[in-house]
C-alpha positions in Angstrom: -23.6 64.0 34.6 -25.6 61.4 32.6 -22.6 60.6 30.5 -20.6 59.7 33.7 -23.4 57.5 35.0 -23.7 55.8 31.6 -20.0 55.1 31.5 -20.0 53.7 35.0 -23.0 51.4 34.1 -21.2 50.2 31.0 -18.1 49.3 33.0 -20.2 47.5 35.6 -22.1 45.5 32.9 -18.8 44.7 31.1 -17.2 43.5 34.4 -20.3 41.4 35.1 -20.2 39.8 31.7 -16.5 39.0 31.9 -16.9 37.6 35.4 -19.8 35.5 34.3 -18.0 34.3 31.2 -14.9 33.3 33.1 -16.9 31.5 35.8 -18.7 29.6 33.1 -15.4 28.4 31.7 -15.5 30.4 28.4 -12.0 31.7 29.2 -9.5 29.1 30.3 -6.1 29.4 31.7 -3.2 28.8 29.4 -0.5 26.2 30.0 1.8 28.7 31.7 -0.7 29.5 34.5 -1.6 25.8 35.0 2.1 24.7 35.1 2.8 27.4 37.8 -0.3 26.2 39.8 0.9 22.6 39.4 4.4 23.3 40.6 3.1 25.4 43.5 0.7 22.6 44.6 3.4 20.1 44.4 5.8 22.1 46.5 3.1 22.8 49.1 2.4 19.0 49.3 -1.2 19.4 48.0 -1.6 15.9 46.5 -5.3 16.3 46.0 -4.9 19.4 43.8 -2.0 17.8 41.9 -4.2 14.7 41.2 -6.9 16.9 39.7 -4.4 18.7 37.5 -2.8 15.5 36.0 -3.9 13.8 32.8 -3.8 10.1 33.6 -4.4 9.0 30.0 -7.4 8.3 27.7 -7.8 4.6 28.7 -7.3 5.0 32.4 -11.0 4.3 33.1 -10.5 0.8 31.7 -7.6 0.2 34.1 -8.6 1.6 37.6 -5.8 -0.3 39.3 -3.2 1.3 37.1 -4.6 4.7 38.0 -4.4 3.9 41.7 -0.8 2.8 41.2 0.1 6.0 39.3 -1.7 8.2 41.8 0.3 6.5 44.6 3.6 7.2 42.8 2.7 10.8 42.1 1.4 11.4 45.7 4.6 9.9 47.1 6.6 12.2 44.9 4.6 15.2 45.9 5.1 14.3 49.6 8.9 14.0 49.1 9.1 17.3 47.2 7.1 19.1 49.8 9.4 17.7 52.6 12.5 18.9 50.7 10.9 22.3 50.2 10.1 22.6 53.9 13.7 21.6 54.7 14.9 24.5 52.5 12.7 26.9 54.4 9.9 27.0 51.8 9.8 28.6 48.4 8.8 31.8 46.6 8.7 33.3 43.2 7.2 30.5 41.1 6.9 31.7 37.5 6.7 30.4 33.9 9.8 31.6 32.0 9.0 30.0 28.6 6.6 27.8 26.8 7.0 25.7 23.7 3.7 24.7 22.0 3.2 21.9 19.5 0.5 19.6 18.2 1.0 15.8 18.5 -1.6 13.3 17.1 -4.2 16.1 17.1 -3.5 17.2 20.7 -2.2 20.5 21.8 0.9 19.9 23.9 3.2 22.3 25.7 6.5 22.2 27.6 6.5 25.0 30.1 9.8 26.0 31.8 8.9 27.0 35.4 11.4 28.8 37.6 11.2 28.9 41.4 13.4 29.9 44.3 13.8 28.0 47.5 14.1 30.2 50.6 17.6 28.8 51.2 18.8 30.7 48.1 18.7 27.9 45.6 17.0 28.6 42.2 15.6 25.9 40.0 14.0 25.6 36.6 11.8 22.6 35.8 10.2 21.5 32.6 6.5 20.7 33.0 4.8 18.7 30.2 1.2 19.8 29.5 -1.6 18.5 27.3 -4.9 20.2 26.4 -7.9 18.0 26.9 -11.4 19.4 26.4 -10.1 23.0 26.4 -8.4 22.4 29.7 -4.6 22.3 30.2 -3.4 19.4 32.4 0.0 18.2 33.5 1.2 15.1 31.7 3.2 12.7 33.9 5.1 9.5 33.1 
């Protein structure tokens, strides 16, 4: 009986440690999961989420007007994609089908092929360019 209780306590402690570690950001999502979330947010028309997932560039803080212009373009694109998605009856089955990793100028980069199906029967595959900044994968636009 004591062995069963000890085993249950170990599992609970391990689960707590893993949950705490993931909440603290020690485990981060890979480029595949982030690319799927990015495509999903885009198709849902969630421009605020898309904006948070985009890497705008290292020097964007020096050019706030440029960021505003880029955000406007991206948000317009998100709105148009969401409109086309709704016209097709929505979407389902977003998944990463492949990833190509490379290092460019010291940065980890990835091209993730994401496949999704529109509810009108059309199937699409899109390439999502990703970059890892401060241990966080972000979509690279432009």
